[in-house]
N, CA, C and O of each residue as an XYZ file, in Angstrom:
328
protein
N       0.906     -1.199      0.025
C      -0.005      0.027      0.017
C       0.958      1.293     -0.030
O       0.701      2.284     -0.712
N       1.923      1.179      0.645
C       2.950      2.306      0.709
C       3.273      2.819     -0.694
O       3.165      4.011     -0.982
N       3.686      1.848     -1.590
C       4.193      2.067     -2.884
C       2.993      2.690     -3.809
O       3.241      3.525     -4.679
N       1.905      2.294     -3.591
C       0.712      2.804     -4.067
C       0.538      4.273     -3.821
O       0.364      5.135     -4.683
N       0.604      4.423     -2.628
C       0.405      5.752     -1.994
C       1.481      6.727     -2.667
O       1.189      7.769     -3.254
N       2.719      6.242     -2.495
C       3.870      7.099     -3.009
C       3.739      7.439     -4.456
O       4.055      8.545     -4.895
N       3.284      6.504     -5.165
C       3.048      6.613     -6.773
C       1.977      7.630     -7.018
O       2.090      8.350     -8.010
N       0.919      7.769     -6.195
C      -0.283      8.641     -6.421
C       0.273     10.132     -5.992
O       0.032     11.118     -6.688
N       0.948     10.190     -4.925
C       1.469     11.489     -4.586
C       2.596     12.048     -5.369
O       2.648     13.227     -5.719
N       3.418     11.229     -5.608
C       4.593     11.650     -6.705
C       4.026     12.111     -8.014
O       4.611     13.010     -8.619
N       2.907     11.556     -8.517
C       2.333     12.019     -9.802
C       1.651     13.381     -9.726
O       1.442     14.072    -10.723
N       1.302     13.738     -8.431
C       0.655     15.106     -8.256
C       1.546     16.225     -8.088
O       1.256     17.358     -8.472
N       2.683     15.905     -7.489
C       3.551     17.029     -7.055
C       4.731     17.513     -8.075
O       5.060     16.841     -9.053
N       5.268     18.641     -7.762
C       6.312     18.936     -8.784
C       7.626     18.325     -8.417
O       8.354     17.814     -9.268
N       7.922     18.379     -7.169
C       9.270     17.915     -6.545
C       9.056     16.563     -6.040
O       8.817     16.365     -4.849
N       9.140     15.553     -6.969
C       8.886     14.077     -6.679
C       9.870     13.691     -5.629
O       9.434     13.100     -4.642
N      11.198     13.963     -5.720
C      12.268     13.557     -4.997
C      11.954     14.163     -3.379
O      12.507     13.529     -2.480
N      11.277     15.101     -3.059
C      10.829     15.512     -1.782
C       9.812     14.690     -1.042
O       9.547     14.899      0.142
N       9.214     13.693     -1.808
C       8.026     13.032     -1.333
C       8.611     11.879     -0.361
O       9.440     11.087     -0.809
N       8.200     11.805      0.876
C       8.515     10.734      1.812
C       7.142     10.337      2.590
O       6.293     11.151      2.952
N       7.093      9.066      2.759
C       5.937      8.591      3.485
C       6.266      7.778      4.644
O       6.978      6.800      4.415
N       5.905      7.975      5.803
C       6.025      7.333      7.088
C       4.889      6.351      7.147
O       3.751      6.602      6.750
N       5.308      5.145      7.705
C       4.076      4.085      7.862
C       4.179      3.534      9.197
O       5.254      3.052      9.553
N       3.258      3.551      9.914
C       3.000      2.982     11.265
C       1.941      2.039     11.325
O       0.844      2.351     10.863
N       2.133      0.919     11.840
C       1.036     -0.095     12.081
C       0.812     -0.377     13.515
O       1.747     -0.745     14.226
N      -0.494     -0.207     14.012
C      -0.739     -0.526     15.320
C      -1.778     -1.736     15.409
O      -2.850     -1.720     14.804
N      -1.393     -2.687     16.146
C      -2.029     -3.856     16.313
C      -2.795     -3.840     17.468
O      -2.304     -3.916     18.594
N      -4.147     -3.730     17.199
C      -5.341     -3.631     18.223
C      -6.263     -4.547     17.827
O      -5.911     -5.337     16.950
N      -7.400     -4.627     18.285
C      -8.564     -5.588     17.667
C      -8.547     -5.488     16.233
O      -8.573     -6.548     15.607
N      -8.505     -4.330     15.559
C      -8.340     -4.132     14.318
C      -7.161     -3.547     13.840
O      -6.819     -2.500     14.390
N      -6.395     -4.038     12.847
C      -5.077     -3.432     12.428
C      -5.343     -2.181     11.790
O      -6.049     -2.066     10.788
N      -4.703     -1.143     12.450
C      -4.705      0.253     11.779
C      -3.381      0.523     11.229
O      -2.349      0.254     11.842
N      -3.410      0.987     10.223
C      -2.175      1.466      9.354
C      -2.332      2.945      9.262
O      -3.379      3.473      8.887
N      -1.204      3.635      9.633
C      -1.304      5.309      9.540
C      -0.116      5.596      8.577
O       0.949      4.993      8.705
N      -0.306      6.466      7.675
C       0.749      7.065      6.882
C       0.776      8.522      7.044
O      -0.260      9.171      7.192
N       2.038      9.087      7.017
C       2.123     10.533      7.079
C       2.926     10.796      6.035
O       4.044     10.296      5.918
N       2.362     11.666      5.136
C       3.054     12.102      3.691
C       3.784     13.406      4.037
O       3.258     14.304      4.693
N       5.012     13.446      3.558
C       5.860     14.514      3.725
C       6.043     15.152      2.231
O       6.514     14.429      1.353
N       5.755     16.208      2.001
C       6.116     16.909      0.486
C       6.647     18.238      0.659
O       6.472     18.821      1.729
N       7.296     18.786     -0.316
C       7.857     20.148     -0.300
C       6.800     21.197      0.060
O       5.634     21.006     -0.285
N       7.157     22.307      0.743
C       6.106     23.293      0.975
C       5.351     23.710      0.138
O       4.157     23.915      0.351
N       6.003     23.925     -1.084
C       5.117     24.489     -2.379
C       4.171     23.383     -2.975
O       3.237     23.704     -3.710
N       4.396     22.249     -2.689
C       3.513     21.141     -3.171
C       2.343     20.954     -2.215
O       1.423     20.263     -2.652
N       2.222     21.431     -1.029
C       1.261     21.192     -0.167
C      -0.192     21.418     -0.662
O      -1.123     20.645     -0.436
N      -0.262     22.473     -1.303
C      -1.620     22.752     -1.837
C      -2.035     21.909     -2.941
O      -3.238     21.766     -3.163
N      -1.123     21.315     -3.682
C      -1.481     20.373     -4.635
C      -1.939     19.283     -4.180
O      -2.910     18.781     -4.746
N      -1.378     18.678     -3.093
C      -1.845     17.497     -2.343
C      -3.210     17.651     -1.722
O      -4.096     16.804     -1.838
N      -3.324     18.750     -1.074
C      -4.536     18.948     -0.184
C      -5.650     19.229     -1.255
O      -6.652     18.514     -1.223
N      -5.552     20.178     -2.162
C      -6.541     20.590     -3.116
C      -7.575     21.525     -2.713
O      -7.606     21.959     -1.561
N      -8.431     21.863     -3.602
C      -9.297     22.990     -3.325
C     -10.380     22.381     -2.321
O     -11.104     21.451     -2.678
N     -10.451     22.906     -1.141
C     -11.284     22.452     -0.125
C     -11.053     21.056      0.412
O     -11.888     20.413      1.048
N      -9.754     20.626      0.071
C      -9.470     19.143      0.623
C      -9.907     18.144     -0.344
O      -9.940     16.974      0.039
N     -10.244     18.423     -1.519
C     -10.714     17.329     -2.336
C      -9.846     16.395     -2.908
O     -10.275     15.289     -3.234
N      -8.583     16.732     -3.080
C      -7.625     15.850     -3.620
C      -7.222     14.856     -2.537
O      -7.202     13.658     -2.822
N      -6.877     15.303     -1.226
C      -6.451     14.533     -0.166
C      -7.699     13.485      0.107
O      -7.488     12.316      0.427
N      -8.899     13.986     -0.042
C     -10.171     13.169      0.473
C     -10.258     12.108     -0.620
O     -10.562     10.952     -0.328
N     -10.001     12.476     -1.856
C      -9.948     11.290     -2.847
C      -8.823     10.259     -2.885
O      -9.007      9.109     -3.283
N      -7.675     10.716     -2.462
C      -6.577      9.868     -1.975
C      -6.895      8.863     -0.956
O      -6.567      7.679     -1.023
N      -7.564      9.424      0.005
C      -7.894      8.525      1.173
C      -8.945      7.532      0.710
O      -8.839      6.382      1.138
N      -9.923      7.822     -0.093
C     -11.020      7.004     -0.666
C     -10.373      5.790     -1.644
O     -10.831      4.648     -1.644
N      -9.408      6.154     -2.349
C      -8.906      5.210     -3.171
C      -8.004      4.325     -2.441
O      -7.993      3.154     -2.820
N      -7.168      4.686     -1.372
C      -6.361      3.924     -0.710
C      -7.161      2.988      0.377
O      -6.622      2.070      0.996
N      -8.465      3.354      0.499
C      -9.245      2.453      1.367
C      -9.500      1.105      0.850
O      -9.678      0.149      1.604
N      -9.520      1.015     -0.455
C      -9.748     -0.218     -1.206
C      -8.888     -1.265     -0.789
O      -9.322     -2.258     -0.204
N      -7.425     -1.057     -1.118
C      -6.470     -2.159     -0.686
C      -6.538     -2.495      0.758
O      -6.451     -3.637      1.209
N      -6.704     -1.377      1.466
C      -6.833     -1.631      2.932
C      -8.016     -2.509      3.507
O      -7.914     -3.275      4.465
N      -9.028     -2.296      2.846
C     -10.261     -3.300      3.087
C     -10.033     -4.687      2.635
O     -10.451     -5.648      3.280
N      -9.370     -4.800      1.524
C      -8.983     -6.086      1.057
C      -8.078     -6.905      2.081
O      -8.184     -8.118      2.259
N      -7.157     -6.052      2.740
C      -6.329     -6.730      3.614
C      -6.914     -6.732      5.017
O      -6.203     -7.051      5.969
N      -8.173     -6.390      5.176
C      -8.754     -6.285      6.560
C      -8.050     -5.364      7.484
O      -7.789     -5.697      8.640
N      -7.750     -4.242      7.001
C      -7.111     -3.113      7.882
C      -7.918     -1.907      7.639
O      -8.746     -1.802      6.735
N      -7.592     -0.911      8.596
C      -8.108      0.320      8.766
C      -6.989      1.164      8.116
O      -5.844      0.719      8.030
N      -7.320      2.339      7.677
C      -6.075      3.094      7.182
C      -6.340      4.607      7.398
O      -7.442      5.075      7.114
N      -5.359      5.361      7.888
C      -5.383      6.876      8.138
C      -4.292      7.468      7.510
O      -3.172      6.983      7.669
N      -4.488      8.548      6.749
C      -3.499      9.204      6.039
C      -3.591     10.693      6.416
O      -4.658     11.306      6.371
N      -2.464     11.226      6.776
C      -2.340     12.726      7.107
C      -1.216     13.361      6.368
O      -0.351     12.670      5.832
N      -1.207     14.644      6.326
C      -0.092     15.323      5.686
C       0.765     16.033      6.829
O       0.172     16.665      7.703
N       2.034     15.942      6.831
C       2.948     16.469      7.781
C       3.031     17.937      7.462
O       3.125     18.311      6.292
N       2.997     18.807      8.505
C       3.013     20.237      8.351
C       4.515     20.569      8.392
O       5.303     19.971      9.124
N       4.882     21.639      7.494
C       6.243     21.917      7.405
C       6.543     23.002      8.108
O       5.891     24.036      7.959
N       7.723     22.900      9.096
C       8.098     23.922      9.897
C       8.802     25.202      9.064
O       9.534     24.975      8.101
N       8.573     26.287      9.430
C       9.280     27.380      8.572
C      10.664     27.608      9.051
O      11.381     28.439      8.493
């Protein structure tokens, strides 16, 4: 799933080399996988999209492989410090 998410985000941004994704898996009753996307500051708007439509679409697309694996997924974007 991480490679799929990386491919989607890299296709959207201008600085593909700046894309980094952290993956953390929590084993509770239900397996929860959380991803934190790191992109260049100037590409944040492209990943979020107008009114958050792009990131919402990314989350919806990534739910499909997560459900097939019996996992829940959380995707967030890391804020860049100035």
